[in-house]
N, C-alpha and C positions, 0 to 999 in steps of 0.2 A: 358502446365502444370503446376501446381506448387508445391510445395513439403513444407510441416510443417515444421518450425522450434522449436520442441518438449521444445529445451531448453529454449528457449526466453518461452515459456511459463509457464516452472514450475517454474522460475527464478520469473514471475509475481506472480504468485499463490502463490510462496513463500513470497515475499514480501506482498503482500497483507494479510497473514495469520501474519506475524510479527508487522504492522501497528494496528490489529485487537486487538494482544493480549498486541502489546504499549500502548494503549489506552485505555482498560480494568486496565492494570494492572495502568496507570495515574489515570485512575476512583478511585482506591483503594485507592491511597495516597491525591486528592484534600484536601479530607474534614481534610488532616494536614496541606495543607498550608495556610499561611497568606494573600493571594489574591486566592481563585479559580479561580475564572471569569475570569483574566487575565492567568493562569495556562493554564483551558483552550479553553482559544483563541488560545495560542502556540499548545498546545495539537491539537487542531481541524487544524488547517493549515496544521500542520509536516503529520497528516495521511490522509487531503484529501491531500497535496501534491504525499505522496505514494502514495496510493491508487489508483490518477489518472497518472501517473508514470506504473505503475502496470496493469494497462487496457492496458492505451496504447500497453504497452509491450506485452501484452495477442492477442489484436487484431492484431497486426505487427507479429507474430511470426505466429494465425492462417493463415493469410492472404498467408505468407509464401514468397518464392523467384523462382523463375525459373529454370528450369531444362533445 
């Protein structure tokens, strides 16, 4: 039997929420940037990396560990 690790799942969900907030916050700033394309390439890379790590954390937390 495996026991779910809810702390890791909750941390993954919080990271996804933080990444989305960061994305939408940067969306409001991009219009004032000198180079919005480069800004959003960087923002997209960061949000994608954080989102990927958080999805892996959620999956690993739901799989759990052996008891």
